[in-house]
PANU-807726 format. One record per atom (N, C-alpha, C): residue number from 1; atom name; x, y, z. Coordinates in nm, 4 decimals. Layout:
<zamis>
<zami><num>NUM</num><atomo>CA</atomo><east>X</east><north>Y</north><up>Z</up></zami>
...
</zamis>
This chain:
<zamis>
<zami><num>1</num><atomo>N</atomo><east>0.0841</east><north>-0.1171</north><up>0.0000</up></zami>
<zami><num>1</num><atomo>CA</atomo><east>0.0000</east><north>0.0000</north><up>0.0000</up></zami>
<zami><num>1</num><atomo>C</atomo><east>0.0891</east><north>0.1241</north><up>0.0000</up></zami>
<zami><num>2</num><atomo>N</atomo><east>0.0589</east><north>0.2180</north><up>-0.0845</up></zami>
<zami><num>2</num><atomo>CA</atomo><east>0.1415</east><north>0.3363</north><up>-0.1013</up></zami>
<zami><num>2</num><atomo>C</atomo><east>0.0874</east><north>0.4530</north><up>-0.0198</up></zami>
<zami><num>3</num><atomo>N</atomo><east>0.1814</east><north>0.5361</north><up>0.0260</up></zami>
<zami><num>3</num><atomo>CA</atomo><east>0.1431</east><north>0.6582</north><up>0.0971</up></zami>
<zami><num>3</num><atomo>C</atomo><east>0.1482</east><north>0.7790</north><up>0.0056</up></zami>
<zami><num>4</num><atomo>N</atomo><east>0.1414</east><north>0.7557</north><up>-0.1253</up></zami>
<zami><num>4</num><atomo>CA</atomo><east>0.1581</east><north>0.8657</north><up>-0.2201</up></zami>
<zami><num>4</num><atomo>C</atomo><east>0.0499</east><north>0.9722</north><up>-0.2066</up></zami>
<zami><num>5</num><atomo>N</atomo><east>-0.0673</east><north>0.9359</north><up>-0.1564</up></zami>
<zami><num>5</num><atomo>CA</atomo><east>-0.1735</east><north>1.0354</north><up>-0.1405</up></zami>
<zami><num>5</num><atomo>C</atomo><east>-0.1756</east><north>1.0941</north><up>0.0008</up></zami>
<zami><num>6</num><atomo>N</atomo><east>-0.0805</east><north>1.0549</north><up>0.0865</up></zami>
<zami><num>6</num><atomo>CA</atomo><east>-0.0769</east><north>1.1061</north><up>0.2233</up></zami>
<zami><num>6</num><atomo>C</atomo><east>-0.0615</east><north>1.2583</north><up>0.2273</up></zami>
<zami><num>7</num><atomo>N</atomo><east>0.0296</east><north>1.3180</north><up>0.1483</up></zami>
<zami><num>7</num><atomo>CA</atomo><east>0.0394</east><north>1.4649</north><up>0.1520</up></zami>
<zami><num>7</num><atomo>C</atomo><east>-0.0906</east><north>1.5337</north><up>0.1086</up></zami>
<zami><num>8</num><atomo>N</atomo><east>-0.1597</east><north>1.4750</north><up>0.0090</up></zami>
<zami><num>8</num><atomo>CA</atomo><east>-0.2873</east><north>1.5328</north><up>-0.0344</up></zami>
<zami><num>8</num><atomo>C</atomo><east>-0.3911</east><north>1.5238</north><up>0.0772</up></zami>
<zami><num>9</num><atomo>N</atomo><east>-0.3929</east><north>1.4102</north><up>0.1454</up></zami>
<zami><num>9</num><atomo>CA</atomo><east>-0.4865</east><north>1.3916</north><up>0.2561</up></zami>
<zami><num>9</num><atomo>C</atomo><east>-0.4577</east><north>1.4919</north><up>0.3676</up></zami>
<zami><num>10</num><atomo>N</atomo><east>-0.3296</east><north>1.5106</north><up>0.3993</up></zami>
<zami><num>10</num><atomo>CA</atomo><east>-0.2903</east><north>1.6049</north><up>0.5031</up></zami>
<zami><num>10</num><atomo>C</atomo><east>-0.3245</east><north>1.7480</north><up>0.4619</up></zami>
<zami><num>11</num><atomo>N</atomo><east>-0.3010</east><north>1.7832</north><up>0.3369</up></zami>
<zami><num>11</num><atomo>CA</atomo><east>-0.3333</east><north>1.9179</north><up>0.2883</up></zami>
<zami><num>11</num><atomo>C</atomo><east>-0.4840</east><north>1.9422</north><up>0.2974</up></zami>
<zami><num>12</num><atomo>N</atomo><east>-0.5629</east><north>1.8406</north><up>0.2624</up></zami>
<zami><num>12</num><atomo>CA</atomo><east>-0.7086</east><north>1.8544</north><up>0.2701</up></zami>
<zami><num>12</num><atomo>C</atomo><east>-0.7526</east><north>1.8733</north><up>0.4154</up></zami>
<zami><num>13</num><atomo>N</atomo><east>-0.6884</east><north>1.7993</north><up>0.5069</up></zami>
<zami><num>13</num><atomo>CA</atomo><east>-0.7214</east><north>1.8123</north><up>0.6492</up></zami>
<zami><num>13</num><atomo>C</atomo><east>-0.6865</east><north>1.9532</north><up>0.6986</up></zami>
<zami><num>14</num><atomo>N</atomo><east>-0.5694</east><north>2.0022</north><up>0.6597</up></zami>
<zami><num>14</num><atomo>CA</atomo><east>-0.5295</east><north>2.1375</north><up>0.7002</up></zami>
<zami><num>14</num><atomo>C</atomo><east>-0.6259</east><north>2.2420</north><up>0.6456</up></zami>
<zami><num>15</num><atomo>N</atomo><east>-0.6711</east><north>2.2243</north><up>0.5229</up></zami>
<zami><num>15</num><atomo>CA</atomo><east>-0.7659</east><north>2.3187</north><up>0.4635</up></zami>
<zami><num>15</num><atomo>C</atomo><east>-0.8995</east><north>2.3155</north><up>0.5378</up></zami>
<zami><num>16</num><atomo>N</atomo><east>-0.9472</east><north>2.1959</north><up>0.5737</up></zami>
<zami><num>16</num><atomo>CA</atomo><east>-1.0720</east><north>2.1847</north><up>0.6513</up></zami>
<zami><num>16</num><atomo>C</atomo><east>-1.0570</east><north>2.2541</north><up>0.7862</up></zami>
<zami><num>17</num><atomo>N</atomo><east>-0.9421</east><north>2.2307</north><up>0.8522</up></zami>
<zami><num>17</num><atomo>CA</atomo><east>-0.9175</east><north>2.2952</north><up>0.9815</up></zami>
<zami><num>17</num><atomo>C</atomo><east>-0.9169</east><north>2.4466</north><up>0.9667</up></zami>
<zami><num>18</num><atomo>N</atomo><east>-0.8536</east><north>2.4954</north><up>0.8619</up></zami>
<zami><num>18</num><atomo>CA</atomo><east>-0.8462</east><north>2.6392</north><up>0.8361</up></zami>
<zami><num>18</num><atomo>C</atomo><east>-0.9864</east><north>2.6963</north><up>0.8151</up></zami>
<zami><num>19</num><atomo>N</atomo><east>-1.0664</east><north>2.6271</north><up>0.7342</up></zami>
<zami><num>19</num><atomo>CA</atomo><east>-1.2031</east><north>2.6729</north><up>0.7083</up></zami>
<zami><num>19</num><atomo>C</atomo><east>-1.2861</east><north>2.6745</north><up>0.8367</up></zami>
<zami><num>20</num><atomo>N</atomo><east>-1.2666</east><north>2.5742</north><up>0.9223</up></zami>
<zami><num>20</num><atomo>CA</atomo><east>-1.3405</east><north>2.5695</north><up>1.0484</up></zami>
<zami><num>20</num><atomo>C</atomo><east>-1.2982</east><north>2.6843</north><up>1.1396</up></zami>
<zami><num>21</num><atomo>N</atomo><east>-1.1689</east><north>2.7146</north><up>1.1440</up></zami>
<zami><num>21</num><atomo>CA</atomo><east>-1.1221</east><north>2.8276</north><up>1.2254</up></zami>
<zami><num>21</num><atomo>C</atomo><east>-1.1803</east><north>2.9585</north><up>1.1755</up></zami>
<zami><num>22</num><atomo>N</atomo><east>-1.1798</east><north>2.9779</north><up>1.0445</up></zami>
<zami><num>22</num><atomo>CA</atomo><east>-1.2342</east><north>3.1014</north><up>0.9863</up></zami>
<zami><num>22</num><atomo>C</atomo><east>-1.3835</east><north>3.1124</north><up>1.0164</up></zami>
<zami><num>23</num><atomo>N</atomo><east>-1.4554</east><north>3.0023</north><up>1.0034</up></zami>
<zami><num>23</num><atomo>CA</atomo><east>-1.5996</east><north>3.0032</north><up>1.0333</up></zami>
<zami><num>23</num><atomo>C</atomo><east>-1.6227</east><north>3.0381</north><up>1.1809</up></zami>
<zami><num>24</num><atomo>N</atomo><east>-1.5398</east><north>2.9843</north><up>1.2700</up></zami>
<zami><num>24</num><atomo>CA</atomo><east>-1.5514</east><north>3.0150</north><up>1.4122</up></zami>
<zami><num>24</num><atomo>C</atomo><east>-1.5249</east><north>3.1617</north><up>1.4407</up></zami>
<zami><num>25</num><atomo>N</atomo><east>-1.4242</east><north>3.2162</north><up>1.3740</up></zami>
<zami><num>25</num><atomo>CA</atomo><east>-1.3924</east><north>3.3584</north><up>1.3912</up></zami>
<zami><num>25</num><atomo>C</atomo><east>-1.5077</east><north>3.4445</north><up>1.3428</up></zami>
<zami><num>26</num><atomo>N</atomo><east>-1.5659</east><north>3.4084</north><up>1.2297</up></zami>
<zami><num>26</num><atomo>CA</atomo><east>-1.6794</east><north>3.4853</north><up>1.1779</up></zami>
<zami><num>26</num><atomo>C</atomo><east>-1.7986</east><north>3.4798</north><up>1.2730</up></zami>
<zami><num>27</num><atomo>N</atomo><east>-1.8233</east><north>3.3612</north><up>1.3323</up></zami>
<zami><num>27</num><atomo>CA</atomo><east>-1.9331</east><north>3.3499</north><up>1.4297</up></zami>
<zami><num>27</num><atomo>C</atomo><east>-1.9054</east><north>3.4377</north><up>1.5513</up></zami>
<zami><num>28</num><atomo>N</atomo><east>-1.7793</east><north>3.4394</north><up>1.5969</up></zami>
<zami><num>28</num><atomo>CA</atomo><east>-1.7436</east><north>3.5208</north><up>1.7130</up></zami>
<zami><num>28</num><atomo>C</atomo><east>-1.7627</east><north>3.6690</north><up>1.6822</up></zami>
<zami><num>29</num><atomo>N</atomo><east>-1.7181</east><north>3.7121</north><up>1.5648</up></zami>
<zami><num>29</num><atomo>CA</atomo><east>-1.7333</east><north>3.8528</north><up>1.5255</up></zami>
<zami><num>29</num><atomo>C</atomo><east>-1.8818</east><north>3.8894</north><up>1.5208</up></zami>
<zami><num>30</num><atomo>N</atomo><east>-1.9608</east><north>3.8016</north><up>1.4630</up></zami>
<zami><num>30</num><atomo>CA</atomo><east>-2.1053</east><north>3.8263</north><up>1.4562</up></zami>
<zami><num>30</num><atomo>C</atomo><east>-2.1639</east><north>3.8380</north><up>1.5973</up></zami>
<zami><num>31</num><atomo>N</atomo><east>-2.1194</east><north>3.7507</north><up>1.6858</up></zami>
<zami><num>31</num><atomo>CA</atomo><east>-2.1694</east><north>3.7509</north><up>1.8232</up></zami>
<zami><num>31</num><atomo>C</atomo><east>-2.1307</east><north>3.8790</north><up>1.8957</up></zami>
<zami><num>32</num><atomo>N</atomo><east>-2.0036</east><north>3.9184</north><up>1.8879</up></zami>
<zami><num>32</num><atomo>CA</atomo><east>-1.9610</east><north>4.0359</north><up>1.9648</up></zami>
<zami><num>32</num><atomo>C</atomo><east>-2.0134</east><north>4.1659</north><up>1.9066</up></zami>
<zami><num>33</num><atomo>N</atomo><east>-2.0528</east><north>4.1646</north><up>1.7797</up></zami>
<zami><num>33</num><atomo>CA</atomo><east>-2.1124</east><north>4.2864</north><up>1.7242</up></zami>
<zami><num>33</num><atomo>C</atomo><east>-2.2621</east><north>4.2949</north><up>1.7550</up></zami>
<zami><num>34</num><atomo>N</atomo><east>-2.3205</east><north>4.1816</north><up>1.7955</up></zami>
<zami><num>34</num><atomo>CA</atomo><east>-2.4640</east><north>4.1830</north><up>1.8258</up></zami>
<zami><num>34</num><atomo>C</atomo><east>-2.4924</east><north>4.1862</north><up>1.9758</up></zami>
<zami><num>35</num><atomo>N</atomo><east>-2.3900</east><north>4.1664</north><up>2.0580</up></zami>
<zami><num>35</num><atomo>CA</atomo><east>-2.4071</east><north>4.1641</north><up>2.2030</up></zami>
<zami><num>35</num><atomo>C</atomo><east>-2.3199</east><north>4.2722</north><up>2.2675</up></zami>
<zami><num>36</num><atomo>N</atomo><east>-2.3621</east><north>4.3235</north><up>2.3819</up></zami>
<zami><num>36</num><atomo>CA</atomo><east>-2.2805</east><north>4.4246</north><up>2.4508</up></zami>
<zami><num>36</num><atomo>C</atomo><east>-2.1551</east><north>4.3611</north><up>2.5117</up></zami>
<zami><num>37</num><atomo>N</atomo><east>-2.0497</east><north>4.4404</north><up>2.5275</up></zami>
<zami><num>37</num><atomo>CA</atomo><east>-1.9259</east><north>4.3886</north><up>2.5861</up></zami>
<zami><num>37</num><atomo>C</atomo><east>-1.9460</east><north>4.3273</north><up>2.7249</up></zami>
<zami><num>38</num><atomo>N</atomo><east>-2.0458</east><north>4.3744</north><up>2.7972</up></zami>
<zami><num>38</num><atomo>CA</atomo><east>-2.0724</east><north>4.3200</north><up>2.9301</up></zami>
<zami><num>38</num><atomo>C</atomo><east>-2.1110</east><north>4.1722</north><up>2.9230</up></zami>
<zami><num>39</num><atomo>N</atomo><east>-2.1632</east><north>4.1308</north><up>2.8075</up></zami>
<zami><num>39</num><atomo>CA</atomo><east>-2.2028</east><north>3.9909</north><up>2.7897</up></zami>
<zami><num>39</num><atomo>C</atomo><east>-2.0845</east><north>3.9061</north><up>2.7469</up></zami>
<zami><num>40</num><atomo>N</atomo><east>-2.0175</east><north>3.9485</north><up>2.6412</up></zami>
<zami><num>40</num><atomo>CA</atomo><east>-1.9118</east><north>3.8632</north><up>2.5855</up></zami>
<zami><num>40</num><atomo>C</atomo><east>-1.7751</east><north>3.8853</north><up>2.6491</up></zami>
<zami><num>41</num><atomo>N</atomo><east>-1.7539</east><north>3.9993</north><up>2.7150</up></zami>
<zami><num>41</num><atomo>CA</atomo><east>-1.6241</east><north>4.0267</north><up>2.7767</up></zami>
<zami><num>41</num><atomo>C</atomo><east>-1.5816</east><north>3.9216</north><up>2.8783</up></zami>
<zami><num>42</num><atomo>N</atomo><east>-1.6673</east><north>3.8912</north><up>2.9760</up></zami>
<zami><num>42</num><atomo>CA</atomo><east>-1.6305</east><north>3.7881</north><up>3.0739</up></zami>
<zami><num>42</num><atomo>C</atomo><east>-1.6096</east><north>3.6502</north><up>3.0090</up></zami>
<zami><num>43</num><atomo>N</atomo><east>-1.6858</east><north>3.6218</north><up>2.9031</up></zami>
<zami><num>43</num><atomo>CA</atomo><east>-1.6679</east><north>3.4946</north><up>2.8332</up></zami>
<zami><num>43</num><atomo>C</atomo><east>-1.5308</east><north>3.4889</north><up>2.7673</up></zami>
<zami><num>44</num><atomo>N</atomo><east>-1.4942</east><north>3.5978</north><up>2.7021</up></zami>
<zami><num>44</num><atomo>CA</atomo><east>-1.3640</east><north>3.6029</north><up>2.6360</up></zami>
<zami><num>44</num><atomo>C</atomo><east>-1.2517</east><north>3.5941</north><up>2.7401</up></zami>
<zami><num>45</num><atomo>N</atomo><east>-1.2665</east><north>3.6651</north><up>2.8506</up></zami>
<zami><num>45</num><atomo>CA</atomo><east>-1.1659</east><north>3.6594</north><up>2.9564</up></zami>
<zami><num>45</num><atomo>C</atomo><east>-1.1497</east><north>3.5171</north><up>3.0097</up></zami>
<zami><num>46</num><atomo>N</atomo><east>-1.2606</east><north>3.4457</north><up>3.0254</up></zami>
<zami><num>46</num><atomo>CA</atomo><east>-1.2546</east><north>3.3082</north><up>3.0758</up></zami>
<zami><num>46</num><atomo>C</atomo><east>-1.1770</east><north>3.2190</north><up>2.9792</up></zami>
<zami><num>47</num><atomo>N</atomo><east>-1.2003</east><north>3.2350</north><up>2.8503</up></zami>
<zami><num>47</num><atomo>CA</atomo><east>-1.1295</east><north>3.1544</north><up>2.7503</up></zami>
<zami><num>47</num><atomo>C</atomo><east>-0.9798</east><north>3.1847</north><up>2.7539</up></zami>
<zami><num>48</num><atomo>N</atomo><east>-0.9460</east><north>3.3133</north><up>2.7537</up></zami>
<zami><num>48</num><atomo>CA</atomo><east>-0.8051</east><north>3.3529</north><up>2.7547</up></zami>
<zami><num>48</num><atomo>C</atomo><east>-0.7377</east><north>3.3042</north><up>2.8827</up></zami>
<zami><num>49</num><atomo>N</atomo><east>-0.8036</east><north>3.3217</north><up>2.9961</up></zami>
<zami><num>49</num><atomo>CA</atomo><east>-0.7460</east><north>3.2769</north><up>3.1230</up></zami>
<zami><num>49</num><atomo>C</atomo><east>-0.7236</east><north>3.1262</north><up>3.1244</up></zami>
<zami><num>50</num><atomo>N</atomo><east>-0.8186</east><north>3.0495</north><up>3.0703</up></zami>
<zami><num>50</num><atomo>CA</atomo><east>-0.8025</east><north>2.9040</north><up>3.0629</up></zami>
<zami><num>50</num><atomo>C</atomo><east>-0.6849</east><north>2.8661</north><up>2.9729</up></zami>
<zami><num>51</num><atomo>N</atomo><east>-0.6684</east><north>2.9372</north><up>2.8613</up></zami>
<zami><num>51</num><atomo>CA</atomo><east>-0.5571</east><north>2.9079</north><up>2.7721</up></zami>
<zami><num>51</num><atomo>C</atomo><east>-0.4237</east><north>2.9396</north><up>2.8404</up></zami>
<zami><num>52</num><atomo>N</atomo><east>-0.4177</east><north>3.0516</north><up>2.9111</up></zami>
<zami><num>52</num><atomo>CA</atomo><east>-0.2954</east><north>3.0862</north><up>2.9836</up></zami>
<zami><num>52</num><atomo>C</atomo><east>-0.2641</east><north>2.9829</north><up>3.0916</up></zami>
<zami><num>53</num><atomo>N</atomo><east>-0.3666</east><north>2.9418</north><up>3.1631</up></zami>
<zami><num>53</num><atomo>CA</atomo><east>-0.3486</east><north>2.8410</north><up>3.2674</up></zami>
<zami><num>53</num><atomo>C</atomo><east>-0.2967</east><north>2.7102</north><up>3.2090</up></zami>
<zami><num>54</num><atomo>N</atomo><east>-0.3547</east><north>2.6694</north><up>3.0970</up></zami>
<zami><num>54</num><atomo>CA</atomo><east>-0.3111</east><north>2.5453</north><up>3.0325</up></zami>
<zami><num>54</num><atomo>C</atomo><east>-0.1662</east><north>2.5564</north><up>2.9860</up></zami>
<zami><num>55</num><atomo>N</atomo><east>-0.1312</east><north>2.6704</north><up>2.9294</up></zami>
<zami><num>55</num><atomo>CA</atomo><east>0.0057</east><north>2.6893</north><up>2.8816</up></zami>
<zami><num>55</num><atomo>C</atomo><east>0.1035</east><north>2.6882</north><up>2.9984</up></zami>
<zami><num>56</num><atomo>N</atomo><east>0.0644</east><north>2.7484</north><up>3.1105</up></zami>
<zami><num>56</num><atomo>CA</atomo><east>0.1528</east><north>2.7537</north><up>3.2262</up></zami>
<zami><num>56</num><atomo>C</atomo><east>0.1657</east><north>2.6185</north><up>3.2952</up></zami>
<zami><num>57</num><atomo>N</atomo><east>0.0673</east><north>2.5329</north><up>3.2801</up></zami>
<zami><num>57</num><atomo>CA</atomo><east>0.0715</east><north>2.4033</north><up>3.3471</up></zami>
<zami><num>57</num><atomo>C</atomo><east>0.1570</east><north>2.3016</north><up>3.2717</up></zami>
<zami><num>58</num><atomo>N</atomo><east>0.1935</east><north>2.3325</north><up>3.1494</up></zami>
<zami><num>58</num><atomo>CA</atomo><east>0.2788</east><north>2.2428</north><up>3.0729</up></zami>
<zami><num>58</num><atomo>C</atomo><east>0.4191</east><north>2.2530</north><up>3.1299</up></zami>
<zami><num>59</num><atomo>N</atomo><east>0.4677</east><north>2.1427</north><up>3.1758</up></zami>
<zami><num>59</num><atomo>CA</atomo><east>0.6003</east><north>2.1439</north><up>3.2356</up></zami>
<zami><num>59</num><atomo>C</atomo><east>0.7050</east><north>2.1193</north><up>3.1276</up></zami>
<zami><num>60</num><atomo>N</atomo><east>0.7893</east><north>2.2167</north><up>3.1079</up></zami>
<zami><num>60</num><atomo>CA</atomo><east>0.8990</east><north>2.2014</north><up>3.0136</up></zami>
<zami><num>60</num><atomo>C</atomo><east>1.0298</east><north>2.2268</north><up>3.0866</up></zami>
<zami><num>61</num><atomo>N</atomo><east>1.1344</east><north>2.1703</north><up>3.0330</up></zami>
<zami><num>61</num><atomo>CA</atomo><east>1.2646</east><north>2.1822</north><up>3.0983</up></zami>
<zami><num>61</num><atomo>C</atomo><east>1.3246</east><north>2.3208</north><up>3.0732</up></zami>
<zami><num>62</num><atomo>N</atomo><east>1.4208</east><north>2.3534</north><up>3.1569</up></zami>
<zami><num>62</num><atomo>CA</atomo><east>1.4920</east><north>2.4804</north><up>3.1396</up></zami>
<zami><num>62</num><atomo>C</atomo><east>1.5638</east><north>2.4829</north><up>3.0054</up></zami>
<zami><num>63</num><atomo>N</atomo><east>1.6159</east><north>2.3677</north><up>2.9629</up></zami>
<zami><num>63</num><atomo>CA</atomo><east>1.6865</east><north>2.3642</north><up>2.8339</up></zami>
<zami><num>63</num><atomo>C</atomo><east>1.5895</east><north>2.3889</north><up>2.7178</up></zami>
<zami><num>64</num><atomo>N</atomo><east>1.4656</east><north>2.3423</north><up>2.7332</up></zami>
<zami><num>64</num><atomo>CA</atomo><east>1.3670</east><north>2.3687</north><up>2.6280</up></zami>
<zami><num>64</num><atomo>C</atomo><east>1.3333</east><north>2.5178</north><up>2.6242</up></zami>
<zami><num>65</num><atomo>N</atomo><east>1.3149</east><north>2.5788</north><up>2.7395</up></zami>
<zami><num>65</num><atomo>CA</atomo><east>1.2886</east><north>2.7226</north><up>2.7453</up></zami>
<zami><num>65</num><atomo>C</atomo><east>1.4026</east><north>2.7997</north><up>2.6779</up></zami>
<zami><num>66</num><atomo>N</atomo><east>1.5263</east><north>2.7596</north><up>2.7076</up></zami>
<zami><num>66</num><atomo>CA</atomo><east>1.6411</east><north>2.8272</north><up>2.6496</up></zami>
<zami><num>66</num><atomo>C</atomo><east>1.6438</east><north>2.8069</north><up>2.4982</up></zami>
<zami><num>67</num><atomo>N</atomo><east>1.6119</east><north>2.6865</north><up>2.4529</up></zami>
<zami><num>67</num><atomo>CA</atomo><east>1.6083</east><north>2.6585</north><up>2.3093</up></zami>
<zami><num>67</num><atomo>C</atomo><east>1.5052</east><north>2.7477</north><up>2.2395</up></zami>
<zami><num>68</num><atomo>N</atomo><east>1.3879</east><north>2.7598</north><up>2.2988</up></zami>
<zami><num>68</num><atomo>CA</atomo><east>1.2828</east><north>2.8440</north><up>2.2404</up></zami>
<zami><num>68</num><atomo>C</atomo><east>1.3290</east><north>2.9890</north><up>2.2338</up></zami>
<zami><num>69</num><atomo>N</atomo><east>1.3917</east><north>3.0379</north><up>2.3403</up></zami>
<zami><num>69</num><atomo>CA</atomo><east>1.4420</east><north>3.1750</north><up>2.3406</up></zami>
<zami><num>69</num><atomo>C</atomo><east>1.5482</east><north>3.1948</north><up>2.2327</up></zami>
<zami><num>70</num><atomo>N</atomo><east>1.6363</east><north>3.0972</north><up>2.2176</up></zami>
<zami><num>70</num><atomo>CA</atomo><east>1.7425</east><north>3.1065</north><up>2.1170</up></zami>
<zami><num>70</num><atomo>C</atomo><east>1.6835</east><north>3.1088</north><up>1.9764</up></zami>
<zami><num>71</num><atomo>N</atomo><east>1.5889</east><north>3.0219</north><up>1.9508</up></zami>
<zami><num>71</num><atomo>CA</atomo><east>1.5253</east><north>3.0176</north><up>1.8186</up></zami>
<zami><num>71</num><atomo>C</atomo><east>1.4524</east><north>3.1490</north><up>1.7912</up></zami>
<zami><num>72</num><atomo>N</atomo><east>1.3803</east><north>3.1998</north><up>1.8901</up></zami>
<zami><num>72</num><atomo>CA</atomo><east>1.3078</east><north>3.3264</north><up>1.8728</up></zami>
<zami><num>72</num><atomo>C</atomo><east>1.4054</east><north>3.4399</north><up>1.8445</up></zami>
<zami><num>73</num><atomo>N</atomo><east>1.5165</east><north>3.4430</north><up>1.9172</up></zami>
<zami><num>73</num><atomo>CA</atomo><east>1.6183</east><north>3.5461</north><up>1.8956</up></zami>
<zami><num>73</num><atomo>C</atomo><east>1.6749</east><north>3.5367</north><up>1.7543</up></zami>
<zami><num>74</num><atomo>N</atomo><east>1.7037</east><north>3.4138</north><up>1.7099</up></zami>
<zami><num>74</num><atomo>CA</atomo><east>1.7565</east><north>3.3934</north><up>1.5743</up></zami>
<zami><num>74</num><atomo>C</atomo><east>1.6574</east><north>3.4413</north><up>1.4686</up></zami>
<zami><num>75</num><atomo>N</atomo><east>1.5308</east><north>3.4127</north><up>1.4906</up></zami>
<zami><num>75</num><atomo>CA</atomo><east>1.4273</east><north>3.4549</north><up>1.3947</up></zami>
<zami><num>75</num><atomo>C</atomo><east>1.4188</east><north>3.6067</north><up>1.3903</up></zami>
<zami><num>76</num><atomo>N</atomo><east>1.4199</east><north>3.6707</north><up>1.5068</up></zami>
<zami><num>76</num><atomo>CA</atomo><east>1.4146</east><north>3.8166</north><up>1.5112</up></zami>
<zami><num>76</num><atomo>C</atomo><east>1.5360</east><north>3.8783</north><up>1.4426</up></zami>
<zami><num>77</num><atomo>N</atomo><east>1.6530</east><north>3.8225</north><up>1.4673</up></zami>
<zami><num>77</num><atomo>CA</atomo><east>1.7740</east><north>3.8743</north><up>1.4033</up></zami>
<zami><num>77</num><atomo>C</atomo><east>1.7670</east><north>3.8571</north><up>1.2520</up></zami>
<zami><num>78</num><atomo>N</atomo><east>1.7152</east><north>3.7452</north><up>1.2079</up></zami>
<zami><num>78</num><atomo>CA</atomo><east>1.7001</east><north>3.7187</north><up>1.0645</up></zami>
<zami><num>78</num><atomo>C</atomo><east>1.6035</east><north>3.8203</north><up>1.0024</up></zami>
<zami><num>79</num><atomo>N</atomo><east>1.4916</east><north>3.8431</north><up>1.0710</up></zami>
<zami><num>79</num><atomo>CA</atomo><east>1.3941</east><north>3.9411</north><up>1.0206</up></zami>
<zami><num>79</num><atomo>C</atomo><east>1.4524</east><north>4.0806</north><up>1.0171</up></zami>
<zami><num>80</num><atomo>N</atomo><east>1.5291</east><north>4.1158</north><up>1.1216</up></zami>
<zami><num>80</num><atomo>CA</atomo><east>1.5922</east><north>4.2474</north><up>1.1251</up></zami>
<zami><num>80</num><atomo>C</atomo><east>1.6902</east><north>4.2643</north><up>1.0100</up></zami>
<zami><num>81</num><atomo>N</atomo><east>1.7690</east><north>4.1604</north><up>0.9830</up></zami>
<zami><num>81</num><atomo>CA</atomo><east>1.8671</east><north>4.1711</north><up>0.8737</up></zami>
<zami><num>81</num><atomo>C</atomo><east>1.7970</east><north>4.1768</north><up>0.7387</up></zami>
<zami><num>82</num><atomo>N</atomo><east>1.6830</east><north>4.1078</north><up>0.7261</up></zami>
<zami><num>82</num><atomo>CA</atomo><east>1.6047</east><north>4.1150</north><up>0.6020</up></zami>
<zami><num>82</num><atomo>C</atomo><east>1.5486</east><north>4.2547</north><up>0.5833</up></zami>
<zami><num>83</num><atomo>N</atomo><east>1.5008</east><north>4.3164</north><up>0.6930</up></zami>
<zami><num>83</num><atomo>CA</atomo><east>1.4450</east><north>4.4514</north><up>0.6867</up></zami>
<zami><num>83</num><atomo>C</atomo><east>1.5527</east><north>4.5539</north><up>0.6485</up></zami>
<zami><num>84</num><atomo>N</atomo><east>1.6718</east><north>4.5359</north><up>0.7019</up></zami>
<zami><num>84</num><atomo>CA</atomo><east>1.7801</east><north>4.6297</north><up>0.6733</up></zami>
<zami><num>84</num><atomo>C</atomo><east>1.8276</east><north>4.6210</north><up>0.5285</up></zami>
<zami><num>85</num><atomo>N</atomo><east>1.8162</east><north>4.5014</north><up>0.4705</up></zami>
<zami><num>85</num><atomo>CA</atomo><east>1.8635</east><north>4.4839</north><up>0.3330</up></zami>
<zami><num>85</num><atomo>C</atomo><east>1.7558</east><north>4.5229</north><up>0.2308</up></zami>
<zami><num>86</num><atomo>N</atomo><east>1.6366</east><north>4.5537</north><up>0.2771</up></zami>
<zami><num>86</num><atomo>CA</atomo><east>1.5276</east><north>4.5931</north><up>0.1844</up></zami>
<zami><num>86</num><atomo>C</atomo><east>1.5374</east><north>4.7370</north><up>0.1457</up></zami>
</zamis>
């Protein structure tokens, strides 16, 4: 059995995920434009707070934190050098 169609299957899955995210964003925009901030504000805060809590509860090593910082620094330096050469 060949995996030759695996990249196509993965691309289709990514496209479906993208479409679902866009549809969710559109529903949220519709909701917040039809409701007062007093209604949706606490809901949005709860979602953001839960995401922050989940991110903080992930235990990663100090070496992983350092690796992420190094990669981020490298990316920023690369972007800066690209901007300077433009």
